N, C-alpha and C positions, 0 to 999 in steps of 0.2 A: 782018680786020675781022669783028666778031661780028654775028649776026642782029639784035641790038637797039642796034647802035652809033649809029644815027641818033636814038634817043629820048633824051630828057633826063628824068630824075627831077624831078618838081615837089615842092619842099619848101616849105611855108608858113611865113613868118616869124612870129615870136611876136605881132607886131601884128595878124596875120591870123587867129590861133587864139583860140578861146574855150571855154567849157564850157556845155553844154546844162543849163539850169536845172532841167529836168524830169527827165531820166534820168541826168544827171551825166556823160554821154559827151563826150569832147573833140571839138570841131568846128572846121571852118574857116569864118570869118565869110561868110555867104551872104545877100545882101539877100533872097532868096526865103524864107528861114526866119528872119525878123527880126521882133521885136516891140519897141515902146517903152513903157516903164511908168515913170512919175515922172521922165521926162527921161533915162532910161538905156535903152541898147539891149541886147537879149537875143537870142542866136542858138541855132538848134536844129538837130538832126540830121535832122529830118524834119518834115513838115507836121502829123503827128499830134501830136508834142511841141509844136509852135507852138500848135496849136489848144487843147491841154490847158492851156498856160500862159495863153493869152488868155481862157478861161472864168473863172480866178480867179488873176491874176497875183501877188496878195499871198500866196498859199499857197507860192509858190516862191522868193520874194525874201527874203533874210536882212536882218534889221534891222541898220542900221550903227551 
């Protein structure tokens, strides 16, 4: 039995993953770093990216 045999690696499902709209980094969806704009949810890697988005969300959202 190995040293880490009791640990399980956590792998997020694709439903739990997103992309930070500010820096482009892949992120796991986290309610602490979430903003809503025009009915859509956006997730961030850090509070600083969330705050940057919250200042001017239109700068980071692509027109559909």
